[in-house]
N, CA and C atoms as an extended XYZ file, in Angstrom:
330
Properties=species:S:1:pos:R:3:atomname:S:1:resname:S:1:resid:I:1 pbc="F F F"
N        76.515      165.918      136.062 N   MET     1
C        77.496      166.828      135.599 CA  MET     1
C        77.138      168.302      135.886 C   MET     1
N        75.780      168.565      135.678 N   LYS     2
C        75.342      169.940      136.021 CA  LYS     2
C        75.487      170.251      137.545 C   LYS     2
N        75.226      169.274      138.365 N   LYS     3
C        75.417      169.457      139.811 CA  LYS     3
C        76.858      169.725      140.151 C   LYS     3
N        77.770      169.084      139.497 N   VAL     4
C        79.200      169.295      139.782 CA  VAL     4
C        79.587      170.704      139.311 C   VAL     4
N        79.092      171.124      138.124 N   LEU     5
C        79.429      172.439      137.620 CA  LEU     5
C        78.774      173.510      138.575 C   LEU     5
N        77.571      173.267      139.005 N   SER     6
C        76.915      174.242      139.879 CA  SER     6
C        77.682      174.365      141.194 C   SER     6
N        78.086      173.249      141.712 N   ALA     7
C        78.936      173.253      142.924 CA  ALA     7
C        80.205      174.044      142.731 C   ALA     7
N        80.870      173.841      141.636 N   LEU     8
C        82.142      174.506      141.329 CA  LEU     8
C        81.861      176.022      141.170 C   LEU     8
N        80.796      176.395      140.568 N   VAL     9
C        80.471      177.823      140.434 CA  VAL     9
C        80.212      178.412      141.832 C   VAL     9
N        79.478      177.738      142.629 N   LEU    10
C        79.232      178.279      144.023 CA  LEU    10
C        80.502      178.346      144.839 C   LEU    10
N        81.377      177.360      144.748 N   ILE    11
C        82.669      177.432      145.438 CA  ILE    11
C        83.487      178.600      144.957 C   ILE    11
N        83.539      178.800      143.613 N   THR    12
C        84.305      179.866      143.049 CA  THR    12
C        83.772      181.237      143.554 C   THR    12
N        82.438      181.383      143.556 N   ILE    13
C        81.837      182.634      144.027 CA  ILE    13
C        82.137      182.818      145.480 C   ILE    13
N        82.037      181.791      146.327 N   ALA    14
C        82.318      181.934      147.737 CA  ALA    14
C        83.800      182.290      147.965 C   ALA    14
N        84.744      181.758      147.161 N   PHE    15
C        86.102      182.089      147.262 CA  PHE    15
C        86.339      183.596      146.912 C   PHE    15
N        85.726      184.037      145.827 N   LEU    16
C        85.927      185.433      145.435 CA  LEU    16
C        85.361      186.429      146.456 C   LEU    16
N        84.219      186.059      147.021 N   VAL    17
C        83.588      186.948      148.021 CA  VAL    17
C        84.561      186.988      149.261 C   VAL    17
N        85.056      185.786      149.692 N   SER    18
C        85.928      185.778      150.856 CA  SER    18
C        87.213      186.565      150.592 C   SER    18
N        87.751      186.532      149.415 N   GLN    19
C        88.935      187.317      149.086 CA  GLN    19
C        88.656      188.822      149.111 C   GLN    19
N        87.483      189.214      148.703 N   SER    20
C        87.057      190.582      148.698 CA  SER    20
C        86.936      191.065      150.126 C   SER    20
N        86.334      190.271      150.979 N   VAL    21
C        86.175      190.644      152.395 CA  VAL    21
C        87.585      190.719      153.082 C   VAL    21
N        88.465      189.776      152.771 N   PHE    22
C        89.768      189.803      153.325 CA  PHE    22
C        90.481      191.055      152.941 C   PHE    22
N        90.399      191.424      151.678 N   ALA    23
C        91.129      192.592      151.186 CA  ALA    23
C        90.576      193.887      151.907 C   ALA    23
N        89.324      193.996      152.149 N   LYS    24
C        88.763      195.107      152.871 CA  LYS    24
C        89.266      195.119      154.328 C   LYS    24
N        89.299      193.904      154.959 N   ASP    25
C        89.829      193.858      156.338 CA  ASP    25
C        91.285      194.262      156.387 C   ASP    25
N        92.033      193.825      155.337 N   LYS    26
C        93.476      194.144      155.267 CA  LYS    26
C        93.678      195.655      155.227 C   LYS    26
N        92.874      196.320      154.394 N   SER    27
C        92.970      197.771      154.224 CA  SER    27
C        92.554      198.460      155.540 C   SER    27
N        91.542      197.985      156.177 N   ALA    28
C        91.075      198.592      157.422 CA  ALA    28
C        92.068      198.583      158.527 C   ALA    28
N        92.814      197.512      158.650 N   ASN    29
C        93.717      197.446      159.827 CA  ASN    29
C        95.154      197.930      159.470 C   ASN    29
N        95.371      198.442      158.280 N   GLY    30
C        96.664      199.055      157.994 CA  GLY    30
C        97.660      198.124      157.310 C   GLY    30
N        97.323      196.835      157.240 N   ASN    31
C        98.281      195.922      156.622 CA  ASN    31
C        98.489      196.214      155.152 C   ASN    31
N        97.533      196.771      154.444 N   ALA    32
C        97.658      197.044      153.033 CA  ALA    32
C        98.762      198.090      152.876 C   ALA    32
N        98.802      199.142      153.672 N   GLY    33
C        99.852      200.141      153.601 CA  GLY    33
C       101.184      199.583      153.829 C   GLY    33
N       101.271      198.674      154.789 N   GLU    34
C       102.556      198.023      155.118 CA  GLU    34
C       102.992      197.137      153.944 C   GLU    34
N       102.123      196.395      153.388 N   ALA    35
C       102.420      195.480      152.255 CA  ALA    35
C       102.855      196.346      151.056 C   ALA    35
N       102.187      197.376      150.770 N   GLU    36
C       102.512      198.195      149.675 CA  GLU    36
C       103.858      198.833      149.867 C   GLU    36
N       104.122      199.349      151.090 N   PHE    37
C       105.386      199.932      151.471 CA  PHE    37
C       106.490      198.943      151.161 C   PHE    37
N       106.307      197.736      151.703 N   LYS    38
C       107.366      196.706      151.522 CA  LYS    38
C       107.588      196.407      150.051 C   LYS    38
N       106.564      196.430      149.284 N   GLN    39
C       106.652      196.104      147.852 CA  GLN    39
C       107.319      197.228      147.101 C   GLN    39
N       107.011      198.462      147.360 N   HIS    40
C       107.481      199.585      146.542 CA  HIS    40
C       108.581      200.481      147.087 C   HIS    40
N       108.688      200.450      148.488 N   CYS    41
C       109.488      201.552      149.135 CA  CYS    41
C       110.657      200.990      149.945 C   CYS    41
N       110.483      199.776      150.550 N   ALA    42
C       111.420      199.252      151.541 CA  ALA    42
C       112.831      199.046      151.019 C   ALA    42
N       112.951      198.838      149.722 N   VAL    43
C       114.302      198.610      149.172 CA  VAL    43
C       115.161      199.803      149.413 C   VAL    43
N       114.644      200.957      149.195 N   CYS    44
C       115.480      202.250      149.414 CA  CYS    44
C       115.220      202.830      150.812 C   CYS    44
N       114.134      202.429      151.478 N   HIS    45
C       113.815      202.969      152.772 CA  HIS    45
C       113.600      201.835      153.843 C   HIS    45
N       114.662      201.043      154.005 N   PRO    46
C       114.519      199.972      155.044 CA  PRO    46
C       114.422      200.574      156.406 C   PRO    46
N       113.407      200.132      157.175 N   ASP    47
C       113.155      200.637      158.569 CA  ASP    47
C       112.977      202.176      158.552 C   ASP    47
N       112.519      202.682      157.459 N   GLY    48
C       112.277      204.141      157.336 CA  GLY    48
C       113.536      204.957      157.068 C   GLY    48
N       114.689      204.379      156.928 N   ASP    49
C       115.903      205.040      156.567 CA  ASP    49
C       115.887      205.359      155.071 C   ASP    49
N       117.040      205.857      154.599 N   ASN    50
C       117.155      206.209      153.174 CA  ASN    50
C       118.511      205.849      152.703 C   ASN    50
N       118.662      204.825      151.850 N   ILE    51
C       119.988      204.391      151.447 CA  ILE    51
C       120.595      205.354      150.417 C   ILE    51
N       119.824      206.150      149.776 N   ILE    52
C       120.348      207.120      148.786 CA  ILE    52
C       120.745      208.435      149.391 C   ILE    52
N       119.923      208.986      150.284 N   ASN    53
C       120.223      210.247      150.964 CA  ASN    53
C       119.814      210.138      152.434 C   ASN    53
N       120.805      209.833      153.284 N   PRO    54
C       120.550      209.616      154.707 CA  PRO    54
C       119.842      210.805      155.442 C   PRO    54
N       119.909      211.995      154.854 N   LYS    55
C       119.269      213.105      155.453 CA  LYS    55
C       117.788      213.201      155.122 C   LYS    55
N       117.322      212.299      154.319 N   LYS    56
C       115.885      212.352      153.922 CA  LYS    56
C       115.232      210.980      154.216 C   LYS    56
N       115.226      210.669      155.547 N   THR    57
C       114.641      209.410      155.963 CA  THR    57
C       113.135      209.633      156.067 C   THR    57
N       112.431      208.591      156.426 N   LEU    58
C       110.940      208.684      156.647 CA  LEU    58
C       110.603      208.854      158.124 C   LEU    58
N       111.611      209.120      158.947 N   HIS    59
C       111.350      209.367      160.329 CA  HIS    59
C       110.858      210.820      160.514 C   HIS    59
N       109.964      210.981      161.485 N   LYS    60
C       109.237      212.226      161.699 CA  LYS    60
C       110.182      213.437      161.647 C   LYS    60
N       111.265      213.420      162.400 N   LYS    61
C       112.132      214.578      162.486 CA  LYS    61
C       112.673      214.968      161.164 C   LYS    61
N       113.042      213.997      160.274 N   ASP    62
C       113.495      214.339      158.956 CA  ASP    62
C       112.372      214.715      157.988 C   ASP    62
N       111.205      214.072      158.122 N   LEU    63
C       110.089      214.536      157.317 CA  LEU    63
C       109.799      215.964      157.621 C   LEU    63
N       109.683      216.298      158.843 N   ASP    64
C       109.391      217.672      159.292 CA  ASP    64
C       110.427      218.633      158.736 C   ASP    64
N       111.723      218.258      158.900 N   ALA    65
C       112.811      219.121      158.428 CA  ALA    65
C       112.727      219.339      156.898 C   ALA    65
N       112.133      218.388      156.202 N   ASN    66
C       112.046      218.518      154.691 CA  ASN    66
C       110.629      219.009      154.284 C   ASN    66
N       109.871      219.542      155.246 N   GLY    67
C       108.523      220.119      154.921 CA  GLY    67
C       107.473      219.089      154.566 C   GLY    67
N       107.682      217.850      155.001 N   ILE    68
C       106.692      216.816      154.731 CA  ILE    68
C       105.967      216.449      156.019 C   ILE    68
N       104.699      216.841      156.131 N   LYS    69
C       103.999      216.712      157.389 CA  LYS    69
C       102.685      215.913      157.307 C   LYS    69
N       102.190      215.727      156.118 N   THR    70
C       100.884      215.074      155.912 CA  THR    70
C       100.954      213.946      154.905 C   THR    70
N        99.959      213.097      154.877 N   ALA    71
C        99.901      212.022      153.862 CA  ALA    71
C        99.925      212.681      152.431 C   ALA    71
N        99.235      213.751      152.261 N   ALA    72
C        99.216      214.424      150.984 CA  ALA    72
C       100.653      214.879      150.576 C   ALA    72
N       101.436      215.350      151.487 N   ASP    73
C       102.862      215.705      151.234 CA  ASP    73
C       103.600      214.494      150.743 C   ASP    73
N       103.427      213.371      151.376 N   ILE    74
C       104.191      212.151      151.001 CA  ILE    74
C       103.772      211.731      149.635 C   ILE    74
N       102.423      211.737      149.363 N   ILE    75
C       101.942      211.325      148.035 CA  ILE    75
C       102.485      212.309      146.956 C   ILE    75
N       102.560      213.521      147.256 N   LYS    76
C       103.083      214.530      146.261 CA  LYS    76
C       104.528      214.167      145.992 C   LYS    76
N       105.282      213.793      147.003 N   LYS    77
C       106.720      213.430      146.847 CA  LYS    77
C       106.819      212.125      145.996 C   LYS    77
N       105.891      211.177      146.231 N   MET    78
C       105.934      209.954      145.517 CA  MET    78
C       105.603      210.212      143.992 C   MET    78
N       104.763      211.204      143.708 N   ARG    79
C       104.329      211.433      142.361 CA  ARG    79
C       105.349      212.306      141.608 C   ARG    79
N       106.068      213.146      142.377 N   ASN    80
C       106.983      214.092      141.762 CA  ASN    80
C       108.259      214.186      142.681 C   ASN    80
N       109.054      213.078      142.719 N   PRO    81
C       110.202      213.076      143.631 CA  PRO    81
C       111.396      213.929      143.144 C   PRO    81
N       112.313      214.072      144.083 N   GLY    82
C       113.513      214.732      143.756 CA  GLY    82
C       114.565      213.783      143.191 C   GLY    82
N       115.791      214.245      142.956 N   PRO    83
C       116.843      213.436      142.432 CA  PRO    83
C       117.107      212.217      143.326 C   PRO    83
N       117.329      211.060      142.668 N   GLY    84
C       117.656      209.832      143.370 CA  GLY    84
C       116.438      208.957      143.740 C   GLY    84
N       115.231      209.533      143.706 N   MET    85
C       114.022      208.717      144.012 CA  MET    85
C       113.255      208.340      142.811 C   MET    85
N       112.805      207.150      142.828 N   SER    86
C       111.948      206.693      141.675 CA  SER    86
C       110.570      207.442      141.689 C   SER    86
N       110.063      207.673      140.538 N   GLN    87
C       108.749      208.278      140.497 CA  GLN    87
C       107.675      207.147      140.463 C   GLN    87
N       106.603      207.361      141.250 N   PHE    88
C       105.552      206.365      141.267 CA  PHE    88
C       104.269      207.058      140.787 C   PHE    88
N       103.878      206.838      139.534 N   ASP    89
C       102.714      207.422      138.988 CA  ASP    89
C       101.496      206.615      139.364 C   ASP    89
N       100.326      207.055      138.949 N   GLU    90
C        99.069      206.405      139.350 CA  GLU    90
C        98.908      205.039      138.724 C   GLU    90
N        99.632      204.778      137.639 N   LYS    91
C        99.541      203.418      137.068 CA  LYS    91
C       100.366      202.448      137.916 C   LYS    91
N       101.441      202.912      138.508 N   THR    92
C       102.252      202.057      139.331 CA  THR    92
C       101.691      201.844      140.748 C   THR    92
N       101.319      202.961      141.330 N   ILE    93
C       100.655      202.941      142.655 CA  ILE    93
C        99.413      203.794      142.549 C   ILE    93
N        98.265      203.142      142.787 N   SER    94
C        96.980      203.897      142.726 CA  SER    94
C        96.896      204.943      143.784 C   SER    94
N        96.022      205.890      143.663 N   ASP    95
C        95.807      206.958      144.674 CA  ASP    95
C        95.469      206.295      146.018 C   ASP    95
N        94.653      205.270      145.982 N   GLN    96
C        94.253      204.610      147.260 CA  GLN    96
C        95.549      203.938      147.926 C   GLN    96
N        96.294      203.225      147.100 N   GLU    97
C        97.507      202.600      147.638 CA  GLU    97
C        98.526      203.623      148.122 C   GLU    97
N        98.660      204.739      147.423 N   ALA    98
C        99.548      205.817      147.844 CA  ALA    98
C        99.151      206.316      149.218 C   ALA    98
N        97.840      206.516      149.365 N   LYS    99
C        97.355      207.005      150.659 CA  LYS    99
C        97.655      206.030      151.731 C   LYS    99
N        97.433      204.737      151.493 N   GLN   100
C        97.715      203.673      152.490 CA  GLN   100
C        99.187      203.676      152.862 C   GLN   100
N       100.097      203.834      151.847 N   ILE   101
C       101.496      203.880      152.137 CA  ILE   101
C       101.824      205.080      152.987 C   ILE   101
N       101.312      206.260      152.616 N   ALA   102
C       101.625      207.475      153.360 CA  ALA   102
C       101.132      207.404      154.760 C   ALA   102
N        99.962      206.888      154.979 N   GLU   103
C        99.446      206.743      156.381 CA  GLU   103
C       100.299      205.757      157.185 C   GLU   103
N       100.725      204.693      156.517 N   TYR   104
C       101.590      203.704      157.147 CA  TYR   104
C       102.902      204.384      157.593 C   TYR   104
N       103.505      205.222      156.705 N   ILE   105
C       104.774      205.860      156.993 CA  ILE   105
C       104.559      206.769      158.259 C   ILE   105
N       103.469      207.587      158.204 N   LEU   106
C       103.255      208.558      159.297 CA  LEU   106
C       103.038      207.878      160.633 C   LEU   106
N       102.425      206.734      160.695 N   LYS   107
C       102.166      206.112      161.955 CA  LYS   107
C       103.296      205.139      162.372 C   LYS   107
N       104.190      204.755      161.495 N   THR   108
C       105.217      203.785      161.770 CA  THR   108
C       106.572      204.384      162.115 C   THR   108
N       107.005      205.380      161.356 N   PHE   109
C       108.360      205.927      161.553 CA  PHE   109
C       108.300      207.224      162.317 C   PHE   109
N       108.208      207.152      163.586 N   LYS   110
C       108.052      208.309      164.437 CA  LYS   110
C       109.463      208.836      164.931 C   LYS   110
């Protein structure tokens, strides 16, 4: 019985370590930003568009026209949006996740 429990503990530890490594790889290659974007943003911003205000898309020309040029600008807008946009505080989207989303937006919707 002790051998079985020991084996289960080792398998559980190996699984948790592998999940941690996978999560780091996911963040490193940008998939985390994409996944977070799809979870929190894509409903209102499908393909970088804007279903509420078509003049405020996530495409570079519209971001530039609205004074949004950096990841920090996008995060600021997420934290304190204008009318029609949901607010995403640090409890809903962590600072790390917000940065991943912002970087994904900047590199995806040109």
